[in-house]
C-alpha positions as CSV (number, residue, x, y, z in Angstrom):
1,M,-68.2,18.1,3.2
2,T,-67.2,21.5,2.1
3,R,-69.8,23.1,-0.1
4,G,-69.1,22.6,-3.7
5,A,-66.9,19.7,-3.1
6,G,-66.3,17.4,-6.2
7,R,-66.2,13.7,-6.4
8,G,-64.3,11.8,-3.8
9,G,-64.7,14.7,-1.3
10,S,-62.4,17.0,-3.1
11,S,-62.8,20.7,-2.1
12,A,-61.9,21.8,-5.5
13,A,-64.3,24.7,-6.9
14,P,-67.0,23.2,-9.0
15,R,-66.7,23.5,-12.7
16,S,-69.4,23.9,-15.5
17,V,-68.8,20.2,-16.3
18,D,-70.1,19.5,-12.7
19,V,-73.2,21.7,-13.2
20,A,-73.8,19.8,-16.5
21,R,-73.6,16.4,-14.7
22,V,-75.9,17.3,-11.8
23,A,-78.3,19.0,-14.3
24,G,-78.3,16.1,-16.7
25,V,-77.4,18.3,-19.6
26,S,-74.3,19.0,-21.8
27,Q,-71.7,21.5,-21.0
28,K,-72.6,23.6,-24.0
29,T,-76.1,24.0,-22.6
30,V,-74.7,25.2,-19.4
31,S,-72.8,27.8,-21.3
32,R,-75.7,28.8,-23.1
33,V,-77.8,29.2,-19.8
34,F,-75.0,31.5,-18.2
35,N,-74.7,33.6,-21.5
36,D,-78.6,34.0,-21.6
37,E,-78.7,32.6,-25.2
38,P,-81.9,31.9,-26.7
39,Y,-83.3,28.3,-27.5
40,V,-83.0,27.0,-24.1
41,S,-86.3,25.9,-22.6
42,A,-87.5,27.3,-19.1
43,E,-87.4,23.9,-17.7
44,V,-83.7,23.2,-18.7
45,R,-82.7,26.7,-17.6
46,R,-84.3,26.1,-14.1
47,R,-82.3,22.7,-13.8
48,V,-79.1,24.3,-14.7
49,L,-79.5,27.3,-12.2
50,D,-80.6,24.9,-9.4
51,A,-77.6,22.6,-10.1
52,A,-75.2,25.7,-10.0
53,E,-76.8,26.9,-6.7
54,Q,-76.6,23.4,-5.4
55,L,-72.8,23.2,-6.1
56,G,-72.0,26.6,-5.2
57,Y,-70.8,27.3,-8.8
58,R,-69.8,30.8,-10.1
59,R,-68.6,31.7,-13.5
60,N,-64.9,32.4,-13.9
61,N,-65.3,35.7,-15.5
62,A,-61.4,36.2,-15.5
63,A,-61.2,32.9,-17.7
64,R,-63.9,34.1,-19.9
65,A,-62.3,37.5,-20.4
66,L,-59.0,35.7,-21.6
67,A,-61.0,33.5,-24.0
68,S,-63.3,36.2,-25.4
69,G,-61.1,39.3,-25.0
70,R,-63.7,41.0,-23.0
71,T,-63.4,42.1,-19.4
72,R,-67.1,41.4,-18.5
73,S,-67.5,44.9,-17.2
74,I,-69.7,47.9,-18.2
75,G,-68.6,51.5,-17.2
76,V,-71.4,54.2,-16.3
77,V,-70.7,57.9,-16.5
78,T,-73.2,59.6,-14.2
79,L,-73.6,63.2,-12.9
80,G,-72.5,63.3,-9.2
81,T,-75.8,64.4,-7.6
82,A,-78.2,63.4,-4.8
83,L,-81.2,64.6,-7.0
84,Y,-83.9,61.9,-7.1
85,G,-84.0,61.3,-10.8
86,P,-80.3,60.7,-11.6
87,A,-79.6,58.8,-8.4
88,S,-82.7,56.5,-9.1
89,L,-81.6,56.0,-12.6
90,L,-78.2,54.9,-11.4
91,M,-79.6,52.4,-8.9
92,G,-81.8,50.9,-11.7
93,V,-78.6,50.5,-13.9
94,E,-76.7,48.9,-11.0
95,R,-79.4,46.3,-10.5
96,V,-79.7,45.5,-14.2
97,V,-75.8,45.2,-14.7
98,R,-75.5,42.9,-11.7
99,D,-78.1,40.5,-13.1
100,T,-76.3,40.3,-16.3
101,G,-73.2,39.0,-14.6
102,Y,-71.1,41.9,-15.6
103,A,-69.1,44.0,-13.3
104,L,-69.9,47.7,-13.0
105,R,-67.5,50.6,-12.9
106,V,-68.9,54.0,-12.0
107,V,-67.2,57.4,-12.7
108,N,-69.0,60.5,-11.4
109,T,-68.7,63.9,-13.2
110,M,-69.6,67.0,-11.5
111,E,-71.2,70.4,-12.9
112,G,-68.2,72.6,-13.6
113,D,-65.6,69.8,-13.8
114,P,-63.2,70.8,-16.6
115,A,-62.8,67.1,-17.7
116,G,-66.5,66.5,-17.8
117,V,-67.9,63.4,-19.6
118,A,-64.9,63.1,-21.9
119,G,-62.6,62.6,-18.9
120,A,-64.8,60.1,-17.3
121,V,-65.1,58.2,-20.6
122,G,-61.4,58.1,-20.9
123,S,-61.0,56.7,-17.3
124,L,-63.4,54.0,-18.1
125,L,-61.6,53.0,-21.2
126,D,-58.3,53.0,-19.4
127,Q,-60.0,50.2,-17.3
128,G,-60.9,48.2,-20.2
129,V,-64.7,48.3,-20.0
130,D,-66.7,46.4,-22.8
131,G,-69.3,49.0,-22.9
132,I,-70.3,52.4,-21.5
133,V,-73.5,53.9,-20.1
134,I,-73.9,57.6,-20.2
135,S,-76.7,58.4,-17.7
136,E,-78.5,61.8,-18.2
137,P,-75.4,64.0,-19.0
138,I,-75.9,67.9,-19.1
139,D,-74.9,70.1,-21.8
140,E,-71.3,71.1,-21.3
141,I,-70.6,73.3,-24.4
142,D,-71.7,76.4,-22.6
143,E,-68.8,76.0,-20.2
144,G,-66.2,76.1,-23.1
145,R,-65.6,72.5,-23.6
146,A,-65.5,70.6,-26.8
147,E,-67.8,71.4,-29.6
148,P,-70.0,68.4,-30.8
149,D,-67.8,67.7,-33.9
150,A,-64.9,67.3,-31.6
151,S,-66.6,64.8,-29.2
152,P,-64.4,62.0,-27.9
153,R,-64.3,58.8,-30.0
154,V,-64.5,55.5,-28.2
155,D,-64.1,52.0,-29.5
156,V,-66.8,50.2,-27.4
157,P,-70.7,50.3,-27.7
158,V,-72.2,53.2,-25.8
159,L,-75.8,53.7,-24.3
160,V,-76.9,57.2,-23.6
161,I,-79.8,57.7,-21.4
162,G,-81.8,60.7,-21.8
163,A,-79.8,62.8,-23.9
164,P,-78.0,63.0,-27.4
165,S,-74.8,61.2,-27.4
166,P,-71.8,63.3,-26.5
167,V,-69.3,60.8,-27.9
168,T,-68.7,59.0,-31.2
169,A,-68.7,55.3,-31.0
170,P,-69.2,52.1,-33.3
171,A,-72.5,51.6,-31.8
172,V,-74.5,54.4,-30.0
173,L,-77.8,53.3,-28.5
174,T,-80.2,55.7,-26.7
175,A,-83.0,55.1,-24.1
176,G,-85.1,57.0,-21.8
177,D,-85.9,59.8,-24.3
178,C,-89.5,59.9,-23.3
179,A,-89.5,63.1,-21.1
180,E,-91.2,65.2,-23.9
181,V,-94.0,62.6,-24.1
182,M,-94.5,62.6,-20.5
183,A,-94.5,66.4,-20.2
184,R,-97.2,66.4,-22.9
185,T,-99.3,63.8,-20.8
186,A,-99.0,66.1,-17.7
187,T,-100.1,69.3,-19.6
188,E,-102.9,67.4,-21.3
189,H,-104.2,66.3,-17.8
190,L,-104.6,70.0,-16.9
191,L,-106.1,71.0,-20.2
192,A,-108.6,68.1,-20.1
193,L,-109.7,69.6,-16.5
194,G,-110.8,72.7,-18.3
195,H,-107.9,75.0,-17.6
196,R,-107.5,77.6,-20.4
197,T,-103.5,77.4,-20.4
198,V,-101.0,75.9,-18.2
199,H,-97.9,77.6,-16.6
200,H,-94.5,75.9,-16.5
201,L,-91.9,75.9,-13.7
202,A,-88.8,74.6,-15.5
203,G,-85.6,73.1,-14.4
204,P,-82.1,74.4,-15.5
205,Q,-81.9,74.5,-19.0
206,R,-78.4,73.0,-19.3
207,W,-80.1,69.7,-18.5
208,Y,-81.5,67.9,-21.4
209,A,-84.3,66.5,-19.2
210,A,-85.5,70.1,-18.6
211,R,-85.3,71.1,-22.2
212,D,-87.4,68.0,-23.1
213,R,-89.9,68.6,-20.6
214,L,-90.3,72.4,-21.4
215,E,-90.7,71.3,-25.1
216,G,-93.3,69.0,-24.4
217,W,-95.4,71.5,-22.4
218,R,-95.0,74.1,-25.1
219,A,-95.8,71.8,-27.9
220,T,-99.2,70.6,-26.2
221,L,-100.3,74.2,-25.7
222,D,-99.4,75.2,-29.3
223,D,-101.3,71.9,-30.6
224,H,-104.3,73.0,-28.7
225,G,-104.2,76.6,-29.8
226,R,-103.7,78.0,-26.2
227,D,-101.5,80.8,-25.0
228,V,-98.0,80.0,-24.1
229,P,-97.2,81.9,-20.8
230,P,-93.8,83.0,-19.9
231,V,-91.7,80.2,-18.4
232,V,-90.6,80.4,-14.8
233,H,-87.3,78.8,-14.1
234,G,-86.0,76.9,-11.0
235,D,-82.9,74.8,-10.2
236,W,-84.7,71.6,-9.3
237,S,-84.8,72.5,-5.6
238,A,-87.9,73.1,-3.2
239,P,-86.7,76.6,-2.4
240,S,-86.5,77.5,-6.1
241,G,-90.0,76.1,-6.5
242,Y,-91.1,78.3,-3.4
243,A,-89.6,81.4,-5.0
244,A,-91.4,80.7,-8.3
245,G,-94.5,80.0,-6.5
246,R,-94.5,83.5,-4.7
247,R,-94.3,85.0,-8.2
248,L,-96.9,82.9,-9.8
249,A,-99.3,83.6,-6.8
250,E,-99.4,87.3,-7.6
251,D,-101.1,86.5,-11.0
252,P,-104.7,85.7,-10.3
253,D,-105.1,84.3,-13.8
254,V,-102.7,81.4,-13.1
255,T,-104.9,78.4,-12.5
256,A,-102.7,75.4,-13.6
257,V,-99.0,74.8,-13.2
258,F,-96.9,72.0,-14.6
259,A,-93.5,71.8,-12.5
260,A,-90.5,69.9,-14.2
261,N,-89.9,68.0,-10.8
262,D,-91.7,67.1,-7.6
263,D,-89.3,69.0,-5.3
264,M,-90.1,72.2,-7.2
265,A,-93.8,71.4,-7.3
266,I,-93.8,70.9,-3.4
267,G,-92.1,74.3,-2.9
268,L,-94.5,75.9,-5.2
269,I,-97.6,74.6,-3.4
270,R,-96.1,75.9,-0.2
271,A,-95.7,79.3,-1.7
272,L,-99.3,79.4,-3.3
273,T,-100.8,78.2,0.1
274,E,-99.0,81.0,2.1
275,A,-100.4,83.5,-0.4
276,G,-104.0,82.4,0.0
277,R,-104.2,80.4,-3.3
278,R,-105.6,77.1,-2.4
279,V,-104.4,74.0,-4.2
280,P,-106.3,72.6,-6.2
281,E,-109.4,74.7,-5.6
282,D,-107.6,78.0,-7.0
283,V,-104.5,76.5,-8.6
284,S,-103.8,72.9,-9.9
285,V,-100.2,71.6,-9.8
286,V,-98.7,68.6,-11.4
287,G,-95.1,67.6,-10.8
288,F,-92.7,65.1,-12.5
289,D,-90.8,61.9,-11.0
290,D,-93.2,60.6,-8.4
291,I,-90.8,60.9,-5.4
292,P,-91.6,58.7,-2.5
293,V,-92.8,61.8,-0.4
294,S,-95.3,63.0,-3.3
295,A,-98.1,60.9,-1.9
296,Y,-97.8,62.3,1.4
297,V,-97.6,66.0,1.1
298,N,-100.6,68.2,1.5
299,P,-102.3,68.0,-0.8
300,P,-101.0,64.6,-2.3
301,L,-99.3,65.6,-5.5
302,T,-100.3,64.6,-8.9
303,T,-97.3,63.7,-10.9
304,V,-95.8,61.7,-13.9
305,R,-94.0,58.6,-12.7
306,Q,-90.4,58.2,-14.1
307,P,-90.0,54.4,-15.4
308,F,-86.3,54.3,-14.2
309,D,-86.2,50.5,-14.0
310,A,-87.9,49.9,-17.2
311,V,-85.5,52.3,-19.0
312,A,-82.6,50.7,-17.3
313,Q,-83.8,47.2,-18.1
314,E,-84.3,47.9,-21.8
315,G,-81.3,49.9,-22.4
316,L,-78.9,47.5,-20.8
317,K,-80.5,44.4,-22.6
318,R,-79.7,46.1,-25.9
319,L,-76.3,47.3,-24.8
320,V,-75.2,43.7,-23.7
321,H,-76.7,42.3,-26.9
322,V,-74.3,44.7,-28.9
323,I,-71.3,43.7,-26.7
324,E,-71.8,40.0,-27.0
325,N,-73.2,39.9,-30.7
326,P,-71.2,42.8,-32.4
327,E,-72.2,41.5,-35.9
328,A,-75.8,40.9,-35.2
329,D,-78.6,43.5,-35.8
330,H,-79.4,45.9,-32.9
331,L,-82.5,44.7,-30.8
332,P,-85.3,47.3,-31.4
333,P,-86.0,49.9,-28.7
334,S,-89.3,49.8,-27.0
335,D,-91.3,52.6,-25.5
336,P,-91.4,52.7,-21.7
337,P,-94.7,53.1,-19.8
338,I,-96.1,56.5,-19.3
339,D,-97.8,56.7,-15.7
340,L,-99.8,59.7,-14.8
341,I,-100.5,59.3,-11.1
342,V,-103.6,61.4,-10.4
343,R,-103.8,62.6,-6.8
344,A,-105.5,65.6,-4.9
345,S,-103.3,68.5,-6.3
346,T,-105.4,68.8,-9.6
347,A,-109.1,69.7,-10.2
348,P,-111.1,71.7,-12.7
349,P,-110.3,75.6,-12.5
350,P,-112.2,77.9,-10.4
351,S,-115.4,79.6,-11.6
352,R,-114.8,82.4,-13.7
353,T,-117.7,84.2,-12.1
354,T,-116.1,84.3,-8.7
355,P,-113.9,87.5,-8.2
356,A,-110.0,86.8,-8.1
357,R,-109.7,88.6,-4.8
358,E,-112.4,86.4,-3.3
359,R,-110.9,83.2,-4.7
360,R,-107.6,84.0,-3.0
361,T,-109.0,84.8,0.3
362,T,-111.7,82.3,0.7
363,A,-110.7,79.5,3.5
C-alpha cells in the first residue's frame, strides 16, 4: 500500500482531515498545531504530529497562501562573506526558518555593491516574501548611497540583526544587539585579572559589529577610570591581527589586548610570540566569536562566544508572530546569553618589578 494512502487503498495525498481522524481530534486542532498556535496541550500536539508522520502528511503551503494572502516565505539579506560570524548567523536563521514551515529566500550583498541592501530588499519584495531579515548589514553611507532619511520603504515586517534598520517598514524588530555588552564582559575580565588597562584590536569600522565592540571596550575603561589606549585597527583577518601584533609587541607597557574577533586574536598571538612576548605570561589576549579552532590554538584562546542560534531563534519567533498576527502586540525581546569562555590565553599581568626587557626575552 502506498504511504499516505487513504481509505479503500486510494493513493491520494493525505489531507488534514485524515490527520484529525487518526489523531482523534478535530480538524481545527490539527490547524492549530501546524500553525503553532497556543492552547494546545503537549500530548495533543504529539498525537497530531505522530499522525501526520504516519500518514506522510505535508501542509499545502500553496493553498494556504491563496487563502491567507501570504506566500509562507521569508527573505534574508546577508553580506556575501565567508567570515565566521555572518556565515554562522545565516546558518542559524536557515535552521529556524525551516522549522517554522516557511520557505527561505536569500539574497547576498557584497561590499562595494552599488545596489546594496536596498537592491537586495527590492529583489525579495518582487518575490512576494511575507517578511524580511536583514542580517548584520554594514554602513553603506560612506559609499555615496542613500542617506538615512531616504531609506527604502517596505510593506512587510522586517527583522534587523546586529545593526540599526536601514529600511522603513510597518514593523521593525531588532535582535542580536548585544555586542557592546559582550565587549564589556571581555574587557572586565582582563581588568579583574589586575591589568591596568586593556588595548583594543578593532575590526573595520564600517561594520556596526566592530563599532559596538569598540564602544563596549572604551566605555568599560571609562567606567573604571582607566587610560584608554589608541585603537589598533584590523580587517577581521589573521594577517591583519599579525600586523597589529608586531606593532603592539614593541610597547612593553602592553599587557592585555581585547581583539574584536578570534581570527585577529590568533594572528596577534603569533606576532607577540615571535617577538618574545609570551601569552599569557607577558600579554593576555581575549578574542570574540569562539570559532571552532580557538580551543586548539597555542595557547587555547579565551573568547566571548556569540549566541548565533539563540539570536536567530528569538528574532525569527518575533518576526513570524508579527507576520501571522499583524494586529497583535509584538512579543517582547529577550536578552541572549553572554558566555565568556576562559581558556589559557589570559592571566594576571607580569610583575612590575621585572624589567620589561627581561620579561620579553625570558623563555
